[in-house]
MOPAC internal coordinates of N, CA, C and O (Angstrom, degrees):
PM7 1SCF
backbone

  N    0.0000 0     0.00 0     0.00 0    0    0    0
  C    1.4551 1     0.00 0     0.00 0    1    0    0
  C    1.5608 1   109.84 1     0.00 0    2    1    0
  O    1.2310 1   119.21 1   -61.34 1    3    2    1
  N    1.2345 1   119.10 1   118.66 1    3    2    1
  C    1.5369 1   120.22 1   175.68 1    5    3    2
  C    1.5593 1   107.29 1   -65.09 1    6    5    3
  O    1.2310 1   123.13 1   -30.31 1    7    6    5
  N    1.3888 1   111.60 1   149.69 1    7    6    5
  C    1.4243 1   112.92 1  -177.15 1    9    7    6
  C    1.5505 1   108.52 1  -157.70 1   10    9    7
  O    1.2310 1   122.89 1    25.94 1   11   10    9
  N    1.3905 1   112.07 1  -154.06 1   11   10    9
  C    1.3465 1   120.16 1   178.65 1   13   11   10
  C    1.5035 1   111.75 1  -133.01 1   14   13   11
  O    1.2310 1   120.03 1   -23.43 1   15   14   13
  N    1.2889 1   117.55 1   156.57 1   15   14   13
  C    1.4911 1   123.30 1   177.98 1   17   15   14
  C    1.5705 1   101.91 1  -126.73 1   18   17   15
  O    1.2310 1   121.05 1   -49.53 1   19   18   17
  N    1.3309 1   115.60 1   130.47 1   19   18   17
  C    1.4343 1   121.32 1   176.02 1   21   19   18
  C    1.4764 1   106.58 1  -117.71 1   22   21   19
  O    1.2310 1   119.21 1   -65.95 1   23   22   21
  N    1.3001 1   119.12 1   114.05 1   23   22   21
  C    1.4520 1   125.82 1   172.70 1   25   23   22
  C    1.4187 1   106.25 1   -92.65 1   26   25   23
  O    1.2310 1   119.77 1   -61.41 1   27   26   25
  N    1.4011 1   118.05 1   118.59 1   27   26   25
  C    1.4712 1   122.63 1  -175.59 1   29   27   26
  C    1.4614 1   109.90 1    92.12 1   30   29   27
  O    1.2310 1   123.08 1  -126.10 1   31   30   29
  N    1.3643 1   111.70 1    53.90 1   31   30   29
  C    1.4918 1   116.82 1  -170.22 1   33   31   30
  C    1.4536 1   112.12 1   -90.87 1   34   33   31
  O    1.2310 1   117.95 1  -158.36 1   35   34   33
  N    1.3752 1   121.50 1    21.64 1   35   34   33
  C    1.3714 1   125.13 1   174.56 1   37   35   34
  C    1.4796 1   115.95 1   -63.34 1   38   37   35
  O    1.2310 1   120.28 1     8.86 1   39   38   37
  N    1.3065 1   117.08 1  -171.14 1   39   38   37
  C    1.4247 1   121.18 1  -176.58 1   41   39   38
  C    1.5571 1   111.94 1   -65.13 1   42   41   39
  O    1.2310 1   118.76 1   -31.74 1   43   42   41
  N    1.3010 1   119.97 1   148.26 1   43   42   41
  C    1.4668 1   121.62 1  -179.26 1   45   43   42
  C    1.5268 1   110.62 1   100.96 1   46   45   43
  O    1.2310 1   120.44 1    44.88 1   47   46   45
  N    1.2389 1   116.76 1  -135.12 1   47   46   45
  C    1.4973 1   119.12 1  -169.88 1   49   47   46
  C    1.4670 1   113.59 1   -62.45 1   50   49   47
  O    1.2310 1   120.73 1   138.84 1   51   50   49
  N    1.4261 1   116.22 1   -41.16 1   51   50   49
  C    1.5051 1   118.08 1  -179.33 1   53   51   50
  C    1.4366 1   111.33 1   -59.51 1   54   53   51
  O    1.2310 1   121.50 1   131.45 1   55   54   53
  N    1.4511 1   114.73 1   -48.55 1   55   54   53
  C    1.5332 1   117.97 1   179.55 1   57   55   54
  C    1.4548 1   112.62 1   -62.67 1   58   57   55
  O    1.2310 1   119.68 1   145.62 1   59   58   57
  N    1.2955 1   118.22 1   -34.38 1   59   58   57
  C    1.4571 1   119.05 1  -177.86 1   61   59   58
  C    1.5661 1   110.88 1   -72.86 1   62   61   59
  O    1.2310 1   119.86 1   140.38 1   63   62   61
  N    1.3588 1   117.87 1   -39.62 1   63   62   61
  C    1.4081 1   118.34 1   174.54 1   65   63   62
  C    1.5127 1   115.18 1   -65.12 1   66   65   63
  O    1.2310 1   120.59 1   143.76 1   67   66   65
  N    1.3028 1   116.47 1   -36.24 1   67   66   65
  C    1.4770 1   124.44 1   175.51 1   69   67   66
  C    1.5994 1   109.23 1   -61.61 1   70   69   67
  O    1.2310 1   121.74 1   131.37 1   71   70   69
  N    1.3041 1   114.27 1   -48.63 1   71   70   69
  C    1.4323 1   118.84 1  -179.38 1   73   71   70
  C    1.5467 1   110.29 1   -60.93 1   74   73   71
  O    1.2310 1   120.20 1   135.82 1   75   74   73
  N    1.3866 1   117.22 1   -44.18 1   75   74   73
  C    1.4910 1   117.88 1   178.67 1   77   75   74
  C    1.5135 1   114.37 1   -63.60 1   78   77   75
  O    1.2310 1   122.11 1   138.27 1   79   78   77
  N    1.3219 1   113.57 1   -41.73 1   79   78   77
  C    1.5049 1   120.82 1   176.06 1   81   79   78
  C    1.5999 1   107.86 1   -53.01 1   82   81   79
  O    1.2310 1   121.96 1   128.98 1   83   82   81
  N    1.2669 1   113.86 1   -51.02 1   83   82   81
  C    1.4949 1   121.55 1  -177.63 1   85   83   82
  C    1.5183 1   109.74 1   -61.30 1   86   85   83
  O    1.2310 1   120.31 1   135.97 1   87   86   85
  N    1.3243 1   117.01 1   -44.03 1   87   86   85
  C    1.3800 1   120.72 1   176.66 1   89   87   86
  C    1.6162 1   115.68 1   -61.75 1   90   89   87
  O    1.2310 1   121.76 1   155.05 1   91   90   89
  N    1.2735 1   114.23 1   -24.95 1   91   90   89
  C    1.4959 1   121.71 1  -179.65 1   93   91   90
  C    1.5457 1   108.70 1   -90.47 1   94   93   91
  O    1.2310 1   121.44 1  -178.88 1   95   94   93
  N    1.3582 1   114.86 1     1.12 1   95   94   93
  C    1.4512 1   116.27 1   173.04 1   97   95   94
  C    1.5061 1   114.34 1    95.43 1   98   97   95
  O    1.2310 1   118.88 1  -176.17 1   99   98   97
  N    1.3291 1   119.73 1     3.83 1   99   98   97
  C    1.3933 1   128.06 1  -179.87 1  101   99   98
  C    1.4834 1   112.06 1   -76.28 1  102  101   99
  O    1.2310 1   118.39 1   -37.00 1  103  102  101
  N    1.3391 1   120.68 1   143.00 1  103  102  101
  C    1.4646 1   121.58 1   167.31 1  105  103  102
  C    1.5804 1   100.45 1   -74.80 1  106  105  103
  O    1.2310 1   121.67 1   -29.64 1  107  106  105
  N    1.3650 1   114.41 1   150.36 1  107  106  105
  C    1.4338 1   120.09 1  -174.23 1  109  107  106
  C    1.5035 1   107.24 1  -130.08 1  110  109  107
  O    1.2310 1   122.67 1   -56.94 1  111  110  109
  N    1.4283 1   112.48 1   123.06 1  111  110  109
  C    1.4572 1   119.13 1   170.08 1  113  111  110
  C    1.5449 1   107.90 1   -96.68 1  114  113  111
  O    1.2310 1   119.69 1   -46.25 1  115  114  113
  N    1.3080 1   118.19 1   133.75 1  115  114  113
  C    1.4832 1   121.67 1  -177.44 1  117  115  114
  C    1.5042 1   107.30 1  -118.12 1  118  117  115
  O    1.2310 1   120.81 1   -48.30 1  119  118  117
  N    1.3975 1   116.05 1   131.70 1  119  118  117
  C    1.3212 1   121.94 1   174.76 1  121  119  118
  C    1.5596 1   109.97 1  -126.64 1  122  121  119
  O    1.2310 1   118.29 1   -54.84 1  123  122  121
  N    1.3017 1   120.87 1   125.16 1  123  122  121
  C    1.4739 1   124.38 1  -178.42 1  125  123  122
  C    1.5292 1   103.17 1  -145.05 1  126  125  123
  O    1.2310 1   123.91 1   -15.05 1  127  126  125
  N    1.3413 1   110.11 1   164.95 1  127  126  125
  C    1.5206 1   120.29 1  -173.47 1  129  127  126
  C    1.5024 1   108.26 1   -66.62 1  130  129  127
  O    1.2310 1   117.43 1   139.16 1  131  130  129
  N    1.2931 1   122.50 1   -40.84 1  131  130  129
  C    1.4349 1   123.68 1  -174.13 1  133  131  130
  C    1.5461 1   111.65 1  -113.22 1  134  133  131
  O    1.2310 1   120.91 1   -28.06 1  135  134  133
  N    1.3077 1   115.87 1   151.94 1  135  134  133
  C    1.4351 1   120.02 1   175.13 1  137  135  134
  C    1.5016 1   111.38 1   -67.80 1  138  137  135
  O    1.2310 1   119.51 1   149.98 1  139  138  137
  N    1.3104 1   118.53 1   -30.02 1  139  138  137
  C    1.4684 1   119.87 1   176.32 1  141  139  138
  C    1.5382 1   111.63 1   -65.91 1  142  141  139
  O    1.2310 1   120.11 1   140.45 1  143  142  141
  N    1.3066 1   117.40 1   -39.55 1  143  142  141
  C    1.4754 1   120.83 1   175.37 1  145  143  142
  C    1.4925 1   111.75 1   -58.65 1  146  145  143
  O    1.2310 1   124.05 1   130.77 1  147  146  145
  N    1.3728 1   109.83 1   -49.23 1  147  146  145
  C    1.5006 1   120.82 1  -177.75 1  149  147  146
  C    1.5371 1   107.00 1   -54.92 1  150  149  147
  O    1.2310 1   120.38 1   129.52 1  151  150  149
  N    1.3456 1   116.89 1   -50.48 1  151  150  149
  C    1.4347 1   123.50 1  -178.13 1  153  151  150
  C    1.5361 1   113.67 1   -58.14 1  154  153  151
  O    1.2310 1   121.85 1   136.70 1  155  154  153
  N    1.3458 1   114.06 1   -43.30 1  155  154  153
  C    1.4712 1   116.16 1   177.80 1  157  155  154
  C    1.5050 1   113.96 1   -68.11 1  158  157  155
  O    1.2310 1   122.16 1   137.96 1  159  158  157
  N    1.3417 1   113.46 1   -42.04 1  159  158  157
  C    1.5678 1   115.43 1   176.58 1  161  159  158
  C    1.5782 1   111.48 1   -64.02 1  162  161  159
  O    1.2310 1   120.59 1   144.47 1  163  162  161
  N    1.2732 1   116.48 1   -35.53 1  163  162  161
  C    1.4411 1   120.12 1  -178.71 1  165  163  162
  C    1.5567 1   113.41 1   -69.85 1  166  165  163
  O    1.2310 1   123.52 1   140.43 1  167  166  165
  N    1.3914 1   110.85 1   -39.57 1  167  166  165
  C    1.4855 1   113.92 1   179.14 1  169  167  166
  C    1.4978 1   115.62 1   -70.46 1  170  169  167
  O    1.2310 1   121.85 1   160.65 1  171  170  169
  N    1.3671 1   114.06 1   -19.35 1  171  170  169
  C    1.4460 1   117.69 1   177.57 1  173  171  170
  C    1.5600 1   110.62 1   -76.48 1  174  173  171
  O    1.2310 1   121.12 1   166.71 1  175  174  173
  N    1.3226 1   115.46 1   -13.29 1  175  174  173
  C    1.4854 1   123.37 1  -175.45 1  177  175  174
  C    1.5686 1   110.87 1  -109.30 1  178  177  175
  O    1.2310 1   122.49 1  -160.98 1  179  178  177
  N    1.3611 1   112.83 1    19.02 1  179  178  177
  C    1.4438 1   118.73 1   179.27 1  181  179  178
  C    1.5843 1   110.89 1   -43.96 1  182  181  179
  O    1.2310 1   119.77 1   -39.26 1  183  182  181
  N    1.2624 1   118.04 1   140.74 1  183  182  181
  C    1.4130 1   122.01 1  -178.18 1  185  183  182
  C    1.5194 1   118.47 1    85.92 1  186  185  183
  O    1.2310 1   122.32 1   172.37 1  187  186  185
  N    1.3455 1   113.15 1    -7.63 1  187  186  185
  C    1.4311 1   122.00 1   177.44 1  189  187  186
  C    1.5058 1   112.85 1  -107.23 1  190  189  187
  O    1.2310 1   118.31 1   -24.80 1  191  190  189
  N    1.1898 1   120.83 1   155.20 1  191  190  189
  C    1.5697 1   126.65 1   175.78 1  193  191  190
  C    1.5137 1   103.19 1   -73.12 1  194  193  191
  O    1.2310 1   122.48 1   -71.15 1  195  194  193
  N    1.2961 1   112.85 1   108.85 1  195  194  193
  C    1.4392 1   119.71 1   177.87 1  197  195  194
  C    1.6313 1   111.88 1  -136.14 1  198  197  195
  O    1.2310 1   121.93 1   -24.36 1  199  198  197
  N    1.2830 1   113.92 1   155.64 1  199  198  197
  C    1.4769 1   121.54 1   175.48 1  201  199  198
  C    1.3966 1   109.12 1  -148.78 1  202  201  199
  O    1.2310 1   117.45 1   -60.59 1  203  202  201
  N    1.2865 1   122.46 1   119.41 1  203  202  201
  C    1.5021 1   123.45 1  -177.57 1  205  203  202
  C    1.5935 1   107.97 1  -113.28 1  206  205  203
  O    1.2310 1   123.52 1   -33.38 1  207  206  205
  N    1.3805 1   110.86 1   146.62 1  207  206  205
  C    1.3851 1   119.19 1   176.56 1  209  207  206
  C    1.5254 1   111.26 1  -133.35 1  210  209  207
  O    1.2310 1   118.73 1   -45.70 1  211  210  209
  N    1.2010 1   120.03 1   134.30 1  211  210  209
  C    1.5019 1   124.68 1   177.07 1  213  211  210
  C    1.5103 1   106.78 1   -84.57 1  214  213  211
  O    1.2310 1   119.81 1   -59.07 1  215  214  213
  N    1.3970 1   117.97 1   120.93 1  215  214  213
  C    1.4476 1   121.88 1   176.57 1  217  215  214
  C    1.4770 1   109.77 1  -161.27 1  218  217  215
  O    1.2310 1   120.23 1   -40.10 1  219  218  217
  N    1.3492 1   117.16 1   139.90 1  219  218  217
  C    1.4125 1   122.85 1   177.37 1  221  219  218
  C    1.4491 1   111.48 1   -90.61 1  222  221  219
  O    1.2310 1   119.70 1   -51.00 1  223  222  221
  N    1.2628 1   118.19 1   129.00 1  223  222  221
  C    1.4894 1   126.49 1  -172.42 1  225  223  222
  C    1.6025 1   110.63 1   -63.96 1  226  225  223
  O    1.2310 1   120.45 1   161.19 1  227  226  225
  N    1.3234 1   116.74 1   -18.81 1  227  226  225
  C    1.3948 1   122.45 1   179.98 1  229  227  226
  C    1.5612 1   111.09 1   -87.00 1  230  229  227
  O    1.2310 1   119.87 1   173.43 1  231  230  229
  N    1.3592 1   117.86 1    -6.57 1  231  230  229
  C    1.4354 1   122.63 1  -177.36 1  233  231  230
  C    1.5755 1   107.10 1   -96.26 1  234  233  231
  O    1.2310 1   123.09 1   -72.21 1  235  234  233
  N    1.3318 1   111.68 1   107.79 1  235  234  233
  C    1.5144 1   117.80 1  -171.01 1  237  235  234
  C    1.6371 1   109.76 1   -69.46 1  238  237  235
  O    1.2310 1   119.67 1   171.81 1  239  238  237
  N    1.2289 1   118.24 1    -8.19 1  239  238  237
  C    1.4743 1   119.14 1   175.60 1  241  239  238
  C    1.5932 1   108.70 1  -101.97 1  242  241  239
  O    1.2310 1   120.82 1   133.80 1  243  242  241
  N    1.4252 1   116.03 1   -46.20 1  243  242  241
  C    1.4874 1   117.20 1  -173.27 1  245  243  242
  C    1.5158 1   110.19 1   -65.36 1  246  245  243
  O    1.2310 1   118.40 1   137.70 1  247  246  245
  N    1.3691 1   120.65 1   -42.30 1  247  246  245
  C    1.4756 1   118.60 1  -175.13 1  249  247  246
  C    1.4996 1   112.11 1   -64.91 1  250  249  247
  O    1.2310 1   116.02 1   133.95 1  251  250  249
  N    1.2974 1   125.16 1   -46.05 1  251  250  249
  C    1.4392 1   124.17 1   178.56 1  253  251  250
  C    1.5783 1   109.84 1   -63.28 1  254  253  251
  O    1.2310 1   121.07 1   141.71 1  255  254  253
  N    1.3325 1   115.55 1   -38.29 1  255  254  253
  C    1.5435 1   119.43 1  -179.08 1  257  255  254
  C    1.5320 1   105.65 1   -64.57 1  258  257  255
  O    1.2310 1   118.33 1   140.05 1  259  258  257
  N    1.3605 1   120.80 1   -39.95 1  259  258  257
  C    1.4864 1   123.52 1  -178.09 1  261  259  258
  C    1.5387 1   107.56 1   -63.67 1  262  261  259
  O    1.2310 1   120.56 1   131.52 1  263  262  261
  N    1.3067 1   116.54 1   -48.48 1  263  262  261
  C    1.4379 1   122.76 1  -178.83 1  265  263  262
  C    1.5418 1   110.07 1   -58.41 1  266  265  263
  O    1.2310 1   122.56 1   133.28 1  267  266  265
  N    1.3784 1   112.70 1   -46.72 1  267  266  265
  C    1.5359 1   114.43 1  -177.96 1  269  267  266
  C    1.5731 1   108.83 1   -66.24 1  270  269  267
  O    1.2310 1   118.11 1   146.27 1  271  270  269
  N    1.2702 1   121.21 1   -33.73 1  271  270  269
  C    1.5155 1   122.05 1   178.04 1  273  271  270
  C    1.4617 1   112.06 1   -62.17 1  274  273  271
  O    1.2310 1   121.66 1   139.35 1  275  274  273
  N    1.3329 1   114.43 1   -40.65 1  275  274  273
  C    1.5356 1   118.93 1  -175.91 1  277  275  274
  C    1.5505 1   106.69 1   -76.35 1  278  277  275
  O    1.2310 1   118.62 1   143.51 1  279  278  277
  N    1.3524 1   120.24 1   -36.49 1  279  278  277
  C    1.4446 1   120.16 1  -179.42 1  281  279  278
  C    1.5089 1   108.79 1   -69.24 1  282  281  279
  O    1.2310 1   119.72 1   144.12 1  283  282  281
  N    1.3930 1   118.13 1   -35.88 1  283  282  281
  C    1.4429 1   118.26 1   178.55 1  285  283  282
  C    1.4463 1   114.20 1   -65.15 1  286  285  283
  O    1.2310 1   120.98 1   152.74 1  287  286  285
  N    1.4210 1   115.72 1   -27.26 1  287  286  285
  C    1.5324 1   118.11 1  -178.66 1  289  287  286
  C    1.4467 1   104.55 1   -85.66 1  290  289  287
  O    1.2310 1   114.86 1   130.50 1  291  290  289
  N    1.3471 1   127.35 1   -49.50 1  291  290  289
  C    1.4801 1   125.83 1  -167.94 1  293  291  290
  C    1.4817 1   116.85 1  -105.57 1  294  293  291
  O    1.2310 1   120.86 1   167.04 1  295  294  293
  N    1.4073 1   115.96 1   -12.96 1  295  294  293
  C    1.4589 1   119.20 1  -176.28 1  297  295  294
  C    1.5638 1   106.65 1    95.26 1  298  297  295
  O    1.2310 1   121.27 1    -1.91 1  299  298  297
  N    1.3397 1   115.18 1   178.09 1  299  298  297
  C    1.4958 1   123.13 1   178.95 1  301  299  298
  C    1.5226 1   109.37 1   -69.82 1  302  301  299
  O    1.2310 1   121.92 1   -53.85 1  303  302  301
  N    1.3655 1   113.93 1   126.15 1  303  302  301
  C    1.4766 1   119.21 1  -170.31 1  305  303  302
  C    1.5993 1   109.48 1   -74.94 1  306  305  303
  O    1.2310 1   123.59 1   -21.65 1  307  306  305
  N    1.2882 1   110.72 1   158.35 1  307  306  305
  C    1.4277 1   121.32 1   174.27 1  309  307  306
  C    1.5919 1   110.00 1   -82.88 1  310  309  307
  O    1.2310 1   123.90 1   153.42 1  311  310  309
  N    1.3366 1   110.12 1   -26.58 1  311  310  309
  C    1.4253 1   118.93 1  -174.40 1  313  311  310
  C    1.5068 1   109.90 1  -140.29 1  314  313  311
  O    1.2310 1   121.74 1   -50.93 1  315  314  313
  N    1.3818 1   114.27 1   129.07 1  315  314  313
  C    1.4858 1   122.37 1   173.76 1  317  315  314
  C    1.5097 1   108.99 1  -124.69 1  318  317  315
  O    1.2310 1   121.34 1   -59.60 1  319  318  317
  N    1.2813 1   115.04 1   120.40 1  319  318  317
  C    1.4386 1   122.95 1  -179.64 1  321  319  318
  C    1.5591 1   106.72 1  -113.72 1  322  321  319
  O    1.2310 1   123.38 1   -63.23 1  323  322  321
  N    1.2764 1   111.13 1   116.77 1  323  322  321
  C    1.5600 1   120.38 1   174.86 1  325  323  322
  C    1.4828 1   107.27 1   -98.68 1  326  325  323
  O    1.2310 1   119.99 1   -80.95 1  327  326  325
  N    1.3510 1   117.61 1    99.05 1  327  326  325
  C    1.4749 1   122.97 1  -174.30 1  329  327  326
  C    1.5822 1   110.00 1  -114.60 1  330  329  327
  O    1.2310 1   122.33 1  -153.13 1  331  330  329
  N    1.3597 1   113.13 1    26.87 1  331  330  329
  C    1.4775 1   114.46 1  -177.22 1  333  331  330
  C    1.4817 1   108.03 1  -109.25 1  334  333  331
  O    1.2310 1   118.85 1   -42.53 1  335  334  333
  N    1.2860 1   119.80 1   137.47 1  335  334  333
  C    1.4621 1   119.27 1   173.76 1  337  335  334
  C    1.4909 1   114.65 1   -91.98 1  338  337  335
  O    1.2310 1   119.49 1   -35.09 1  339  338  337
  N    1.3006 1   118.57 1   144.91 1  339  338  337
  C    1.3882 1   122.77 1   174.31 1  341  339  338
  C    1.5012 1   106.52 1  -118.51 1  342  341  339
  O    1.2310 1   120.13 1   -81.83 1  343  342  341
  N    1.2974 1   117.35 1    98.17 1  343  342  341
  C    1.4716 1   121.73 1  -173.30 1  345  343  342
  C    1.5030 1   110.32 1  -120.56 1  346  345  343
  O    1.2310 1   120.63 1   -49.54 1  347  346  345
  N    1.3321 1   116.40 1   130.46 1  347  346  345
  C    1.3979 1   122.45 1   179.25 1  349  347  346
  C    1.5659 1   105.26 1  -112.74 1  350  349  347
  O    1.2310 1   122.90 1   -35.20 1  351  350  349
  N    1.4331 1   112.04 1   144.80 1  351  350  349
  C    1.4536 1   115.23 1  -178.45 1  353  351  350
  C    1.5776 1   109.31 1   -60.40 1  354  353  351
  O    1.2310 1   123.64 1   -42.87 1  355  354  353
  N    1.3195 1   110.63 1   137.13 1  355  354  353
  C    1.5134 1   119.50 1   178.56 1  357  355  354
  C    1.3829 1   116.03 1    83.19 1  358  357  355
  O    1.2310 1   119.93 1   177.64 1  359  358  357
  N    1.3937 1   117.74 1    -2.36 1  359  358  357
  C    1.4904 1   125.65 1  -172.73 1  361  359  358
  C    1.5972 1   107.04 1   -65.69 1  362  361  359
  O    1.2310 1   121.01 1   134.76 1  363  362  361
  N    1.2649 1   115.67 1   -45.24 1  363  362  361
  C    1.4917 1   118.50 1  -178.23 1  365  363  362
  C    1.5613 1   107.77 1    59.87 1  366  365  363
  O    1.2310 1   122.65 1    18.90 1  367  366  365
  N    1.3145 1   112.53 1  -161.10 1  367  366  365
  C    1.3660 1   121.44 1  -176.53 1  369  367  366
  C    1.4996 1   113.06 1  -108.62 1  370  369  367
  O    1.2310 1   120.56 1  -169.01 1  371  370  369
  N    1.3311 1   116.53 1    10.99 1  371  370  369
  C    1.5582 1   121.81 1  -178.06 1  373  371  370
  C    1.5661 1   102.15 1   -66.41 1  374  373  371
  O    1.2310 1   121.53 1   -40.15 1  375  374  373
  N    1.3164 1   114.67 1   139.85 1  375  374  373
  C    1.3734 1   120.58 1   173.02 1  377  375  374
  C    1.5089 1   112.75 1    87.63 1  378  377  375
  O    1.2310 1   119.08 1   169.28 1  379  378  377
  N    1.3539 1   119.37 1   -10.72 1  379  378  377
  C    1.4430 1   123.97 1   174.11 1  381  379  378
  C    1.5080 1   109.23 1   -68.11 1  382  381  379
  O    1.2310 1   119.03 1   -59.52 1  383  382  381
  N    1.3178 1   119.45 1   120.48 1  383  382  381
  C    1.4570 1   125.09 1  -177.29 1  385  383  382
  C    1.5597 1   107.35 1  -114.74 1  386  385  383
  O    1.2310 1   122.50 1   -67.90 1  387  386  385
  N    1.3973 1   112.82 1   112.10 1  387  386  385
  C    1.4905 1   113.90 1   177.69 1  389  387  386
  C    1.5513 1   110.99 1   -70.18 1  390  389  387
  O    1.2310 1   120.38 1   -31.91 1  391  390  389
  N    1.2766 1   116.89 1   148.09 1  391  390  389
  C    1.4669 1   123.18 1  -174.59 1  393  391  390
  C    1.5793 1   106.00 1  -118.76 1  394  393  391
  O    1.2310 1   118.27 1  -109.93 1  395  394  393
  N    1.3274 1   120.90 1    70.07 1  395  394  393
  C    1.4147 1   122.03 1  -178.28 1  397  395  394
  C    1.5281 1   110.60 1   -65.13 1  398  397  395
  O    1.2310 1   118.08 1   165.50 1  399  398  397
  N    1.2684 1   121.27 1   -14.50 1  399  398  397
  C    1.4284 1   119.48 1  -175.23 1  401  399  398
  C    1.6294 1   112.69 1   -90.29 1  402  401  399
  O    1.2310 1   122.87 1  -173.41 1  403  402  401
  N    1.3171 1   112.11 1     6.59 1  403  402  401
  C    1.4748 1   116.99 1   178.31 1  405  403  402
  C    1.5609 1   108.98 1   -82.32 1  406  405  403
  O    1.2310 1   122.06 1   -40.52 1  407  406  405
  N    1.3125 1   113.67 1   139.48 1  407  406  405
  C    1.5303 1   120.99 1  -179.16 1  409  407  406
  C    1.4704 1   106.98 1   -77.36 1  410  409  407
  O    1.2310 1   119.22 1   -44.33 1  411  410  409
  N    1.2600 1   119.09 1   135.67 1  411  410  409
  C    1.5239 1   121.90 1   177.42 1  413  411  410
  C    1.4606 1   109.21 1   -76.39 1  414  413  411
  O    1.2310 1   120.40 1   -28.08 1  415  414  413
  N    1.3745 1   116.83 1   151.92 1  415  414  413
  C    1.4773 1   120.26 1  -177.22 1  417  415  414
  C    1.5846 1   103.89 1  -107.85 1  418  417  415
  O    1.2310 1   120.32 1   -53.66 1  419  418  417
  N    1.3124 1   116.99 1   126.34 1  419  418  417
  C    1.4537 1   123.72 1   178.93 1  421  419  418
  C    1.5415 1   105.72 1  -121.62 1  422  421  419
  O    1.2310 1   121.13 1   -40.54 1  423  422  421
  N    1.3392 1   115.45 1   139.46 1  423  422  421
  C    1.4142 1   119.34 1  -174.01 1  425  423  422
  C    1.5516 1   112.49 1  -127.22 1  426  425  423
  O    1.2310 1   119.41 1  -149.20 1  427  426  425
  N    1.3220 1   118.73 1    30.80 1  427  426  425
  C    1.4689 1   117.24 1  -179.03 1  429  427  426
  C    1.5554 1   105.92 1   -72.29 1  430  429  427
  O    1.2310 1   122.61 1   -59.06 1  431  430  429
  N    1.3300 1   112.61 1   120.94 1  431  430  429
  C    1.4251 1   116.80 1  -176.13 1  433  431  430
  C    1.5095 1   115.59 1    70.09 1  434  433  431
  O    1.2310 1   121.02 1  -163.82 1  435  434  433
  N    1.3296 1   115.65 1    16.18 1  435  434  433
  C    1.4390 1   127.94 1  -178.85 1  437  435  434
  C    1.5504 1   110.88 1    42.21 1  438  437  435
  O    1.2310 1   120.54 1  -130.20 1  439  438  437
  N    1.3522 1   116.57 1    49.80 1  439  438  437
  C    1.4144 1   117.34 1  -179.82 1  441  439  438
  C    1.5398 1   111.48 1  -121.68 1  442  441  439
  O    1.2310 1   119.97 1  -153.31 1  443  442  441
  N    1.3472 1   117.66 1    26.69 1  443  442  441
  C    1.4020 1   124.71 1   173.38 1  445  443  442
  C    1.5126 1   115.88 1   -56.95 1  446  445  443
  O    1.2310 1   118.92 1   -32.11 1  447  446  445
  N    1.2906 1   119.66 1   147.89 1  447  446  445
  C    1.4950 1   119.72 1   176.34 1  449  447  446
  C    1.5747 1   105.41 1   -78.30 1  450  449  447
  O    1.2310 1   120.95 1   -92.34 1  451  450  449
  N    1.2961 1   115.79 1    87.66 1  451  450  449
  C    1.4009 1   121.76 1  -176.11 1  453  451  450
  C    1.5513 1   115.86 1   -60.92 1  454  453  451
  O    1.2310 1   120.42 1   153.91 1  455  454  453
  N    1.3091 1   116.79 1   -26.09 1  455  454  453
  C    1.4379 1   121.82 1  -178.48 1  457  455  454
  C    1.6345 1   110.60 1   -70.03 1  458  457  455
  O    1.2310 1   122.49 1   152.81 1  459  458  457
  N    1.3797 1   112.84 1   -27.19 1  459  458  457
  C    1.4725 1   117.71 1   179.68 1  461  459  458
  C    1.6095 1   113.29 1  -104.54 1  462  461  459
  O    1.2310 1   122.25 1   166.77 1  463  462  461
  N    1.2735 1   113.30 1   -13.23 1  463  462  461
  C    1.4327 1   116.61 1  -167.23 1  465  463  462
  C    1.5695 1   108.36 1   -61.26 1  466  465  463
  O    1.2310 1   119.88 1   -48.73 1  467  466  465
  N    1.3817 1   117.83 1   131.27 1  467  466  465
  C    1.3496 1   122.05 1   178.24 1  469  467  466
  C    1.6276 1   119.60 1    73.08 1  470  469  467
  O    1.2310 1   123.41 1  -179.58 1  471  470  469
  N    1.3082 1   111.06 1     0.42 1  471  470  469
  C    1.4359 1   113.07 1   178.89 1  473  471  470
  C    1.5446 1   109.84 1   -92.75 1  474  473  471
  O    1.2310 1   119.57 1   -25.72 1  475  474  473
  N    1.3932 1   118.42 1   154.28 1  475  474  473
  C    1.3788 1   121.95 1   179.47 1  477  475  474
  C    1.4882 1   111.17 1   -52.01 1  478  477  475
  O    1.2310 1   120.84 1   -28.61 1  479  478  477
  N    1.4116 1   115.99 1   151.39 1  479  478  477
  C    1.4869 1   119.85 1   173.32 1  481  479  478
  C    1.4494 1   109.45 1   -81.92 1  482  481  479
  O    1.2310 1   120.10 1   180.00 1  483  482  481

């Protein structure tokens, strides 16, 4: 079953995206830093096909393992949302380069042009 994976599935944007994906009938893989956050996010999607894994995005072993676990369960997702911040003290916004030429992805009715979604114009 095609689905979605939300990295950073905690309260707020991640939980909202996961809820919307479930409403659209997608299976939803949830990744959050703590098991408690995964459990809360998963319980909000009761009745939907979900699988949650606790993993810290800064852990170069745990994050790929979590993604592999979800893909093994649901297959390759149609949608991957990376909603986790990786912030280091003193990093600021230097070096951040906006990409206004990127095409937005819209999924109303799941009819977006996936071949062009997110690619430079």
